[in-house]
C-alpha positions in Angstrom: -58.3 61.2 11.1 -58.0 57.4 10.5 -55.1 58.0 8.1 -53.2 60.1 10.7 -53.7 57.3 13.4 -52.4 54.7 11.0 -49.3 56.8 10.3 -48.6 57.3 14.0 -49.0 53.6 14.6 -46.8 52.7 11.7 -44.0 55.0 12.8 -44.3 54.7 16.6 -41.2 54.3 18.7 -41.9 50.7 19.6 -42.4 49.7 16.0 -39.3 51.6 14.9 -37.3 49.8 17.7 -38.6 46.4 16.6 -37.8 47.0 13.0 -34.2 48.1 13.9 -33.8 45.0 16.1 -35.1 42.7 13.4 -32.8 44.2 10.8 -29.9 44.0 13.3 -30.5 40.3 14.0 -30.8 39.6 10.3 -27.5 41.3 9.7 -25.8 39.5 12.7 -27.0 36.0 11.5 -25.9 36.8 7.9 -22.5 37.9 9.2 -22.2 34.7 11.3 -23.1 32.6 8.3 -20.6 34.4 6.2 -17.8 34.0 8.8 -18.6 30.3 9.2 -18.6 29.8 5.4 -15.3 31.7 5.2 -13.7 29.6 7.9 -15.0 26.4 6.3 -13.6 27.6 2.9 -10.2 28.3 4.6 -10.2 24.8 6.2 -11.1 23.1 2.9 -8.5 25.1 1.0 -5.9 24.2 3.7 -6.7 20.5 3.4 -7.2 20.2 -0.4 -5.9 23.3 -2.1 -2.4 21.8 -2.5 -3.9 19.1 -4.7 -4.3 21.8 -7.4 -0.5 22.0 -7.8 1.0 21.3 -11.2 3.5 18.6 -12.1 6.8 18.2 -10.3 9.6 20.4 -11.5 13.0 18.6 -11.6 16.6 19.8 -11.5 18.6 18.9 -14.7 20.4 15.9 -13.1 17.3 13.7 -12.9 17.0 10.9 -15.5 13.8 9.9 -17.1 13.3 6.7 -15.0 14.1 8.6 -11.8 11.6 11.3 -12.7 9.0 8.6 -13.4 9.6 7.1 -9.9 9.2 10.4 -8.2 6.1 11.3 -10.1 4.5 8.0 -9.2 5.4 8.7 -5.5 3.9 12.2 -5.7 0.7 10.7 -7.1 0.5 8.3 -4.2 1.1 11.1 -1.7 -1.9 12.9 -3.2 -4.4 10.1 -3.5 -3.1 7.0 -1.6 -2.0 8.6 1.6 -3.5 6.5 4.5 0.1 5.9 5.6 0.3 9.5 6.9 -2.6 8.8 9.2 -0.8 5.7 10.4 2.4 7.6 11.0 0.7 10.1 13.3 -0.8 7.2 15.3 -4.4 7.9 14.4 -6.5 4.8 15.1 -10.1 4.0 14.3 -11.4 5.1 17.7 -10.2 8.6 17.0 -12.0 8.7 13.7 -15.2 7.5 15.4 -16.1 3.8 15.3 -19.8 4.8 15.2 -19.4 6.4 11.8 -19.8 4.4 8.6 -16.3 3.8 7.1 -17.6 5.0 3.7 -19.5 8.0 5.1 -18.6 11.6 4.0 -18.3 12.7 7.6 -15.8 10.0 8.4 -13.8 10.8 5.2 -13.7 14.5 6.1 -12.6 13.8 9.7 -9.9 11.4 8.4 -8.7 14.1 5.9 -8.5 16.7 8.6 -5.7 14.5 10.2 -4.1 13.1 7.1 -4.0 15.8 4.4 -1.8 18.3 6.3 0.9 15.6 6.7 0.5 14.6 3.1 0.9 18.2 2.0 4.2 18.5 4.1 5.4 15.3 2.3 4.5 16.8 -1.0 6.4 20.0 -0.1 9.5 18.0 0.9 9.4 16.0 -2.3 9.1 19.1 -4.5 12.0 20.7 -2.7 14.1 17.5 -3.0 13.7 17.1 -6.7 14.6 20.7 -7.3 17.8 20.5 -5.2 21.3 20.2 -6.7 22.6 16.7 -7.0 25.3 17.3 -4.5 22.7 18.3 -1.8 20.6 15.1 -2.1 22.6 13.0 0.4 22.7 15.8 3.0 18.9 16.4 2.7 18.2 12.7 3.1 20.4 12.4 6.2 18.5 15.1 8.1 16.7 13.4 11.0 13.1 14.1 12.0 12.5 16.0 8.7 9.4 15.8 6.4 11.6 14.3 3.8 12.7 11.5 6.1 9.0 10.8 6.9 8.4 10.6 3.1 11.2 8.0 2.7 9.6 5.7 5.3 6.2 6.3 3.8 7.5 5.3 0.3 8.4 1.9 1.8 5.0 1.5 3.5 3.1 2.6 0.3 5.0 0.0 -1.7 6.6 2.7 -3.9 9.6 0.5 -4.4 11.3 2.5 -7.2 11.1 5.7 -5.1 12.4 3.9 -2.0 15.3 2.4 -3.9 16.1 5.8 -5.4 16.2 7.4 -1.9 18.6 4.8 -0.7 20.9 5.1 -3.7 21.0 8.8 -3.3 22.2 8.6 0.3 19.4 7.7 2.7 20.9 5.6 5.6 19.3 2.2 5.0 19.3 1.4 8.7 17.9 4.7 9.8 15.0 4.2 12.3 12.1 6.3 13.3 11.7 7.0 17.1 9.2 4.2 17.1 11.9 1.8 15.9 10.5 1.2 12.4 13.0 0.9 9.6 12.7 0.6 5.8 13.0 -3.1 6.2 10.3 -3.4 8.8 8.0 -1.2 6.7 8.6 -3.3 3.6 8.0 -6.6 5.4 4.8 -5.3 7.1 3.3 -5.2 3.6 0.6 -2.7 4.4 -0.4 -2.5 0.7 -0.9 -6.3 0.5 1.5 -6.8 -2.4 2.4 -10.4 -3.4 4.7 -11.9 -0.9 7.4 -12.8 -3.4 7.5 -9.1 -4.5 7.8 -8.0 -0.8 10.6 -10.4 -0.1 12.4 -9.4 -3.2 12.4 -5.8 -1.9 13.6 -7.0 1.4 16.5 -8.8 -0.4 17.4 -5.6 -2.2 17.5 -3.7 1.1 19.7 -6.5 2.5 22.1 -6.1 -0.4 22.4 -2.4 0.6 23.3 -3.3 4.1 19.9 -3.5 5.9 20.3 -5.2 9.3 18.2 -8.0 10.6 18.0 -7.6 14.3 15.6 -8.7 17.1 13.5 -5.7 17.9 9.9 -4.7 18.2 9.6 -3.3 14.7 10.8 -6.5 12.9 8.8 -8.8 15.2 5.7 -6.7 14.6 6.3 -6.9 10.8 5.7 -10.7 11.1 2.4 -10.1 12.8 1.4 -7.5 10.2 2.5 -9.4 7.1 0.0 -11.1 4.8 2.1 -14.3 4.9 3.4 -14.5 8.5 5.2 -17.8 8.1 7.1 -16.8 4.9 8.1 -13.5 6.5 9.4 -15.2 9.6 11.3 -17.8 7.6 12.9 -15.0 5.6 14.0 -13.3 8.8 15.5 -16.5 10.2 17.3 -17.2 6.9 18.8 -13.8 7.0 20.2 -14.0 10.6 17.4 -13.3 13.0 18.8 -14.7 16.2 16.8 -17.2 18.3 17.9 -15.5 21.5 16.5 -13.4 24.3 16.0 -9.8 23.3 15.0 -6.5 24.9 12.0 -4.5 23.8 11.6 -0.7 23.9 10.3 -1.0 27.5 13.6 -2.8 28.4 11.7 -6.0 29.1 13.7 -9.2 28.5 11.7 -11.1 25.9 11.6 -14.6 24.5 12.7 -15.5 21.0 9.7 -15.6 18.6 7.3 -14.4 21.3 5.4 -12.7 18.5 4.1 -16.1 17.4 2.3 -16.8 20.7 1.4 -13.2 21.4 -0.4 -12.7 18.1 -1.1 -16.4 17.2 0.9 -16.1 13.9 3.4 -18.3 12.1 2.7 -21.1 14.6 3.8 -23.9 12.2 7.3 -22.3 12.2 7.3 -22.0 15.9 6.2 -25.6 16.3 9.0 -26.8 13.9 11.7 -24.9 15.8 10.4 -26.3 19.1 10.5 -29.9 17.8 14.1 -29.2 16.5 14.9 -28.1 20.1 15.9 -24.6 18.9 13.1 -23.2 21.2 12.2 -24.2 24.7 8.4 -23.8 25.3 9.2 -23.8 29.1 11.8 -21.1 28.9 11.6 -19.0 32.1 14.5 -16.6 31.5 12.4 -13.7 30.2 9.8 -11.4 31.9 7.0 -13.8 31.0 6.6 -17.4 29.7 5.2 -18.3 26.3 2.1 -19.7 27.8 1.5 -16.6 30.0 1.8 -14.4 26.8 -0.7 -16.6 24.9 -3.1 -16.7 27.8 -2.9 -13.0 28.4 -3.7 -12.2 24.8 -6.3 -15.1 24.7 -4.7 -16.7 21.6 -6.3 -20.1 21.9 -4.5 -21.6 18.9 -1.2 -20.6 20.4 -2.2 -22.1 23.8 -3.1 -25.3 22.1 0.2 -25.4 20.2 2.2 -24.7 23.4 0.4 -27.3 25.5 0.7 -29.9 22.8 4.4 -29.2 22.7 4.7 -29.9 26.4 4.3 -26.4 28.0 3.8 -26.7 31.7 0.4 -25.1 32.5 1.4 -23.5 35.8 4.9 -22.3 34.8 6.1 -18.9 35.9 9.1 -16.8 34.9 12.2 -17.0 37.1 12.2 -13.2 37.5 8.8 -11.6 36.6 9.0 -7.8 36.2 5.4 -7.1 37.0 2.7 -8.5 39.3 0.7 -9.7 36.3 3.4 -12.2 35.4 3.5 -13.6 38.9 0.1 -15.1 38.0 -0.3 -18.5 36.3 -1.8 -18.6 32.8 -5.1 -19.7 34.3 -5.1 -16.9 36.8 -4.5 -14.4 34.0 -7.5 -15.7 32.2 -9.7 -15.6 35.3 -8.6 -12.1 35.9 -9.9 -11.1 32.5 -13.1 -13.0 32.9 -14.0 -11.2 36.2 -14.2 -7.8 34.4 -16.1 -8.9 31.2 -19.6 -7.7 31.2 -21.1 -10.2 28.7 -20.5 -13.9 27.9 -20.3 -12.9 24.2 -17.0 -11.2 24.7 -15.5 -14.0 26.8 -15.7 -17.1 24.5 -12.0 -17.3 23.9 -11.2 -16.8 27.6 -13.6 -19.5 28.7 -12.2 -21.9 26.0 -8.7 -21.1 27.3 -9.8 -21.9 30.9 -11.2 -25.3 29.7 -8.0 -26.0 27.8 -5.7 -25.3 30.7 -7.8 -27.4 33.0 -7.7 -30.3 30.5 -3.9 -30.1 30.7 -3.8 -30.2 34.4 -3.6 -26.6 35.5 -4.0 -26.0 39.2 -7.1 -24.3 40.5 -6.6 -20.6 41.2 -8.4 -18.2 43.7 -11.4 -16.5 42.1 -12.1 -12.8 42.3 -14.7 -11.6 44.8 -16.4 -9.2 42.3 -17.6 -10.3 38.9 -19.1 -7.9 36.4 -21.1 -10.7 34.8 -22.7 -13.3 37.1 -23.2 -15.7 34.2 -19.4 -15.8 33.6 -18.8 -16.5 37.3 -21.2 -19.4 37.1 -19.6 -20.7 33.9 -16.2 -20.7 35.6 -17.6 -22.5 38.7 -19.1 -25.1 36.4 -15.8 -25.7 34.7 -14.0 -26.1 38.0 -16.6 -28.6 39.1 -16.4 -30.5 35.7 -12.6 -31.0 36.2 -12.9 -32.0 39.8 -11.6 -28.9 41.5 -13.1 -27.7 44.8 -15.7 -24.9 44.4 -14.6 -21.8 46.3 
């Protein structure tokens, strides 16, 4: 009797249903885990599988030194490929500032952006070295191609031999990316921190091949990015960079050497040219004055340099093209101070306010709303210290 009851209980409908449901759930979870593992494997293979490729295969016309240059470039594409992250405009905030720069998670996130572009560059390189010699120039002149991106990357990665080979085989030395960057601007930016003499020697080589020195955002930015800003700027000036008004990509009329005050770089060169009367620190012909640019970017050393050279503290441009540049340098700093939430992030701005008041800047209206009451009080104290009426 007891045995029969046990059998009925063991094989009852409810127990059978629960067993089937349990096995079903186990199967479903196992299947989900399997699918997730498969998708992860596909993703990993897509990012890293191409690294298992063999050596480059060359067409017959490549010499031994040329092959060595391309092999060195291919190695850099595999293992030193941060430039492909930069080309795609990927900045630190996209990778996650909260992540440890050396962490595995950050590295994987970075690779998910970078490796697909590096693989395309590797594909383009392999196709190029297999192409007949008569096709090289045609391939190199194709705009917006993966091969073109690789040529610019070779300059940024300091793969000088490969860069020179691309130019000698027909790449237009003054070809520019949509962003305006050229081989020359990439070389001068020196993103690999090579010795300055070596960088300038490569710039000289590009000049010998017809590279143009022209006032544009890319070359001015290369001064700010260079390890030796003054030497880079001196090289540009020696090779014909004009000290004239120029137009940026936004069609704003800009002052010569405005990069110096905007980024606080190569200020000794700027100071020398000003004293030689080749620059006018009170030039009002552009969309902003030098002192406005320095104040807007809170470049205290640039402000000190300009004021010491005789910059008028309240000067405005003759034809400002935005409301911001209808404000005096002091008003620009006060505008920034009103939105800061902590005194810790406002040290440069407060020092700039003090500096301008020392040089006789006129008092400006204060904003009604201040994110940080301490900063509001600090500004009021500065105005009182220099004898200005308290609003």
